[in-house]
N, C-alpha and C positions, 0 to 999 in steps of 0.2 A: 663468684657471686656469694656474698656472705648471707647467712640466714637473717630473715626479718625478725626483729624483736618486738613482741607484744608486751606492753607494760603490765606487770602484775597488779592485782588489787589486794588489799589486806584481807586475810581470811577472818571471818567472823564465826563465833561459836556455833551458830545455827547451821552453818555450812559444813561443819566438821563433826558435830555430835551424832547426827543420824545419817549414816551412809550405808545403804544396802546395795551391793553390787547387782542384785537382780533388778532393782529399779533402773539402774544405769543400763543394764543389758537390754531391757525392754526398749529403752529410748534408742540405743544403738542399732538394734535389729530393725527398727522402723525407718532408719535412714538408708536408702538405697546406696550401696557403695560397690556395686559390681565393677570389676576391673575392665576398662575399655580395651585393653590389649587382648583380653579373652573374648569379649563380646563387643564388637565395634559399635560405637555410639552409646555405650553404657555410661552410667552416671559418674563413675570414678570416685575419688576420695575427697573431693573439694568440700562438700557439705559436711561430711562426718568429721573431717579434720578441723573445720571451723568450729563445730560444736565442742569438740574435745579441747581445742585451744582456749575457748571462752571458759569452759568448766575449770581448767587448770589455773587460768589467770584469776578467776574468782577466789581461788583457794591459796593465793599468794605465790604461785609458781612463776618464775621467769620463763616466758614462753617464746619459742623461736619457730617460725614457719619456714621450711626449706622447700623450694619449688623451682629447681633448675629446669624441670620439664613443666611447662605451663599446664595447669589443671590437674597436676599429680602431686599434691603437697604431702609432706610429712611434718609432723609436729614433735618438737622436743620441749619438754617441760623440765626445768631445773629448779630444785629447792636447795639453796646453798646451806651447807652445814657450818659449824663453827670453824672448820678448817683443820681440825686435828684428827680426822678419821678417814676411812676408806670410802670411795664413791662406788655406788652401785647403779648400773643401768638396767632398767626393766624394758623389754622390747616386745612389741606386739604389732601385728599388721592390721590395717584398716580395710583393706580391699577384700572382697568376696568373689566367689565364682558365680556363674550365671544362674538364672532362675527359670529358664524357658520351660523346663520339664518339672519344676517343683510342684509338689502336691499341695494344693491349697494356697493360701496367701503367704508368700515368703517373708513379708515385712510386718506381719501381725504376730507379736510375741505371745503366742498362746501357751498357757501353763496348764499341764495336766499330769497327774500321776508322778509328781515330783520332777518333771522335766519341763524345760522351756524350749519351745520350738521356733524355728525361723532360720532363714539363710544367714549363716555366719555365727549362729548361736554357739556352735562347737568349734568352728574353724574361722576366725578365732576371737569373735567379739566377747565371748565369755571371759577369755583371758584379758582382753583390753579392759573390760569393766572391773575385773579384779585388780589389775594394775593401778587403775585410777584410784580406787578406794584405798588400796594398801598404801600407795604413795601419799595420799592426803592424810590418812590416819597417822602414819609414821612420822610425817613432817610436822604435824601439829605439836606444839610445846606441851609437855606434860604438866600436871598440877603444880610441880615445883618450878616450872618455867624452863626445864631442861630441854635442849634441842639436840638433834643428831649432830655428831661431829663431822660426818662425811656428807657429801652431796648425794641427793636422790635425783637420778636422771631418767625421766620417762621418755621413751622414744616410740612414737606411734607412726608407723611407716606405711608408705604406699607400695603397691606392686609386688608384694611377696609371692602372690599366686602366679606371676609370670616371669619377670626379670629381676626382681629384688632391687630395683633402682632406688627405692626409698632407703633401705638400710645402707646401701653403698654411699648414698649422699650423706646420711647421718654420720657415717664413720669418717668422712672427710673433714668433719667439723667438730666432732665430740669424741672424748675418750672417757674411760672409766677404769677402775681397778678390777671390776668384775661385772658380769652381766647374767641375767636370767631371761630366757626367751619363753614366753608363756603360751607356746603352741600346745594344743591338747595332748595330754600324755596319760590320762586316767589317774592323775595324782600320783604318778610314779616318776622317778628321776630318770630322764633320758640322758644317758652319758655318752652315747655314740649314735651316729647315723651314717648311712652310706653316702658317698658322693655320686655324681653322674657326669657323663659326657655324651653329647650327641654329635654324630658325624654324618656328613653326606658323602656317599661313595658313588662316583660316576664311572660306569664301565663303558668303554668306547669300542664299538664294533664297526662293521662295514655293511651297508645295506646291499641286498641282492634279491632277485626274484625268488619267491618261495619254492618254485619248481627246480631251482638250481642253488641250493643252500651252500654248496661247496665253493661258490664264487664270493661268498660274503663271510663276515665274522659275526657270529650270533652273540650279541651282548647279553641276552637273556640266558643263553646256555652258560656263559661265563658267570652269571649271577648264581646259577645252581652250584657251580664250583665254590663260590664264596660261601654259600650256605653250608656246604660240607666242611669247609675249613673252619667256619665259626662253630660248628658242632665239635670239632676237635679242640678248639680253644675253650669251649664250655666244659668239656670233659676235664681239661687240665685245671680249670678253676675249681671244679667240684672235687678234684682229687687231693687238694691241699687241706690242711687242718682248718676247720671253720673258725671264724671269729666267735668269741663267747656269746655275744648277743646279736650279731648281724649275720651269722652264717657265712655264705660264700658270695663272692662277686658274681655278676651275671653279664651276659651279652646276648643281644637279640636284634633282629631286623624288625623295625616298627612300621616302615612304609616301603613300598616298592612300586616303581612305574617303569614301563618300557615298551618299545615297539610302536609302529605307526598303523599297521593294518594286518589283516589275517594273511595276506599274500606276500609279505615282505619280511626278509630277515632283519631282525632288530639291530639298528645301528647304534642304539644307546639304551642303557638301563640304569636307573638311579635307585639307590637304596639308602634309607635312613637307618643308621645304626645307633643303638643305645647301649652304653656300657655303664653298669652300676659298680662303683668301686668301694673297697674297704679302706679304713685308715692305713696309711703307708703306701697307697697306690695313687701317686699324683697323676693329674691329667696327662702330663708329658709321657709318663710311663705307659699308660694305656694306649696313647696314640702311637708310640713307637712299637708296641705290641701288635697293633693292627697293621701297621706298615710292614712289619716283618712278615706277617702272614700273607699280605698281598704281594709283597716282593717275591716271596717263594712261589706264588702262582705265576707271576710274570716271568720267572726264570724257567719254569717247566711247562707252561701252557703256551703254545704258539699264538701269537697275536693278542695275548692278554694285555690290555692297557687300561689304566685306571687313574682317577684323580680323587684324593681323599681330602676333605675340608672339615676342620673342627668347627661346629656351629656354636656350641656353648659348653662350658665345662665348669663344674664346681667340685672342689675337693671334699672328701669325707671329713667327718668331725668325730673327735673323741676327747672326752674330759678325763682329768686325773682325779680319782676319788680323794686324793690328799689335798686338793686345792681348798683354801679356806672357804670359798663360796659354796663348794659342794658340801662341806661339813656344816656350814651355817644353815643352808637350806634343809639338809637332812634333819638337823636338830629341830628346826622350827616345825617341819612337817610332822615329825614324831610327836611333838607336843600337841599339835592341832588334831591329828588323826588318832592319837592314842596308840599308835604302832609305828614301827619304822617303815618308811615307804620302800617299795621294791625298786630295783634298778632295771633298766631296760635299754634296748637299742631299737632304732627305727629303720625300716628299709628305705623311707623317703628322705628327701633333703629339706633342711630348714635354713633360715638365716643365721643359725648358730655357726654354720661353716664360715660365713663371712666374718662374723664377730671374732671367732677364734683366730682366723687368718690375720686379722688386724692386731693380734697380740693381746686380746682381752680374754682371760679365763671365763668360761661360761658353761651353762648347761640348760636343758629344756625341762620345764615343769608346768603342767597345765591341767585343765579341767577334764572331767569324765563326761562321756556322752557318745554320740555317734552320728553317722550320716554325712560325714565330710564329703562335699562334692556330689552328694546323692539327691534323690527326689524328695527326701524328708530329712531334716537335720535337727538335732536337739542337744542340749547340754543338761546334765544332771544339776538341779538347783542347788542341792547341798554341796556339790563339788565346787561350784563357783564361789560360794561363801567360804568354803575351806581353803580354796586357793588364795582368796583375798587375805584371810587370816595368816596363812603360811607366809605369804610375801611380806606382810606387815612385820611379822616376827623376824623374818630374815633381814629386813632393812634395819630394824632396831639392833639386832645382834651385830651385823656386818659393819654398819656405818657408825657404831657407837665408839 
């Protein structure tokens, strides 16, 4: 299914001269875009995607609506350059997490003490607002009529908070020479983050009366052996040299269930395992690592039987500091901030992993603030404006 094209409208000076990302952020926060895969029945991205599509079209962007999954649209806005320069993709997600426990009104963008509050302000509608403003400013012709040589590609995606179906769909249709993912990073350059893999482990036992456990096979007892084996794996991971910004990989049991009643030997026990990986640890490697551990138990423990299924896996991400996009963003950020931005790594995963996997050099750079997924969320107002200015400068440098 090809993306739907929304015809652009000519940009007029009044639409370009006065663009404040905080004004946009207030509007975006007021639009409920809670991910329905996280909260059944939630609003999703349809309304906010339509608003962003219209905003981009009014400013002369060629706008595409991608919606392979009905009700979960992503928007791609393209401003064509003259054809002689590099293209740059700016990526941000439109969905937010739930608001059931949010303190106050999550959709009223209250501003106080230099912060703007509301669900998504930090993660990551502040980044979306900055992307929109930066793309519009950079795409506008200068006083001499000069235009960017390369294409500006704005990708505003669905579902980053759950399955990343939006970025996956975008990457099936659009390419770029480089990309910036505007996830919140405290105005620091995120050059690496961990990957993750989730597994379901089913341990198979044999039921028996609790008064005669020797007649059964206790799957919960076998689960205890798995915990001990995972402790050994954790020790091995922590004994290696740490990654400069990510530290060590991790492994843990995140959920466990088993047994039928107090008087019966457990015939089954199910564990959900989470493995956080470093660059250079592909999902296939960590799955093989777990199977080796479980096979060792099966070879030494009588009646130990298991089934391991990989639920989802995303590789780690690491950028090269010598990439032109890293150099361009660092240079622009230094001009805007008056200092060189720090480099950092993140323990969590972002869509940068998918973008790099698609062969597009990229990095993460976003606003300062706090409260992601928490009961109160905010973005630092100054950082949203600084992000917009930094992205604008990067577009002008990289795409010229």
